[in-house]
C-alpha positions in Angstrom: 192.1 89.6 -38.9 188.7 89.3 -37.2 189.0 92.8 -35.7 189.8 94.2 -39.1 186.7 92.6 -40.7 184.6 93.8 -37.7 185.9 97.3 -38.3 185.2 97.2 -42.0 181.7 96.0 -41.3 181.1 98.7 -38.8 182.3 101.3 -41.2 180.0 100.0 -43.9 177.0 100.2 -41.5 177.9 103.8 -40.6 178.3 104.7 -44.2 174.8 103.3 -44.9 173.2 105.0 -42.0 174.9 108.4 -42.6 172.7 109.5 -45.6 169.5 108.6 -43.7 170.5 110.8 -40.7 171.5 113.6 -43.0 168.2 113.3 -44.9 166.3 113.3 -41.7 168.0 116.4 -40.6 167.4 118.2 -44.0 163.7 117.2 -44.3 162.3 119.4 -41.6 164.3 122.4 -43.1 163.0 121.6 -46.5 159.4 121.3 -45.2 159.8 124.7 -43.4 161.1 126.2 -46.7 158.3 124.8 -48.6 155.7 126.0 -46.0 157.2 129.5 -46.2 157.1 129.5 -50.0 153.4 128.5 -49.8 152.5 131.2 -47.3 150.7 134.0 -49.1 150.2 137.4 -47.7 146.6 137.6 -46.4 146.3 141.1 -48.0 147.2 139.6 -51.4 144.7 136.8 -50.9 142.0 139.4 -50.1 143.1 141.5 -53.2 142.9 138.4 -55.4 139.3 137.7 -54.2 138.5 141.3 -55.1 140.1 140.9 -58.4 138.1 137.7 -59.1 134.9 139.5 -58.2 135.7 142.4 -60.5 136.5 139.9 -63.3 133.1 138.3 -62.9 131.4 141.7 -62.9 133.3 142.7 -66.1 132.4 139.4 -67.8 128.7 140.0 -66.9 129.0 143.6 -68.2 130.5 142.6 -71.5 127.9 139.9 -72.0 125.0 142.4 -71.3 126.5 145.1 -73.5 127.2 142.7 -76.3 123.4 141.8 -76.4 122.3 145.5 -76.3 122.2 147.4 -79.5 120.7 150.8 -78.7 122.8 153.6 -77.3 120.5 154.4 -74.5 120.6 150.7 -73.2 124.3 150.6 -73.5 124.6 153.9 -71.5 122.3 152.5 -68.8 124.4 149.2 -68.6 127.6 151.3 -68.3 126.1 153.3 -65.4 124.9 150.2 -63.7 128.4 148.6 -64.1 130.2 151.7 -62.8 127.8 151.8 -59.8 128.4 148.2 -59.1 132.2 148.5 -59.5 132.2 151.4 -57.0 130.1 149.4 -54.5 132.4 146.4 -54.8 135.5 148.5 -54.3 133.9 150.4 -51.3 132.9 147.2 -49.7 136.5 146.0 -50.0 137.7 149.1 -48.4 139.6 150.4 -51.4 139.4 152.9 -54.3 139.7 152.6 -58.1 143.1 154.3 -57.8 144.3 151.9 -55.1 143.2 148.9 -57.1 145.0 150.2 -60.2 148.1 150.9 -58.1 148.1 147.3 -56.8 147.6 145.9 -60.3 150.6 147.9 -61.5 152.7 146.7 -58.6 151.8 143.1 -59.2 152.5 143.3 -63.0 155.8 145.0 -62.3 157.2 142.6 -59.7 157.6 139.0 -60.9 157.8 137.6 -57.4 154.6 139.4 -56.3 153.0 138.4 -59.6 153.7 134.6 -58.8 152.3 135.0 -55.3 149.2 136.8 -56.7 148.6 134.1 -59.3 148.7 131.5 -56.5 146.4 133.6 -54.3 144.0 134.1 -57.4 144.0 130.4 -58.1 143.2 129.7 -54.4 140.4 132.3 -54.4 138.8 131.0 -57.6 139.0 127.4 -56.6 137.5 128.1 -53.2 134.7 130.0 -54.8 134.0 127.2 -57.2 133.5 124.8 -54.3 
């Protein structure tokens, strides 16, 4: 009788300990999976920074052109913007065509779009600091 109660007690202790050991084994795998999901392609991060820079330039362009009412002034602002756009793209080592191709790829692939949005958020948050 004593051996039976000892066996039941030991079985209960093993049953209580088993979920903890399984959880301990699963946690590193889950952490690795989460870290892999968080890893963003460095090229995509650089592209997100470029995209944020171009968005800022566009915002400034639209603000300037909205305040300008004469055609000559608007033409000068457009030329200035196009020159600035070319300089930014050249500094980033890309072209307008490559930039547009990447935008198309990101907009066509939901997985890449998610990664891009994370990279863009990361880029804009780090720029705000």
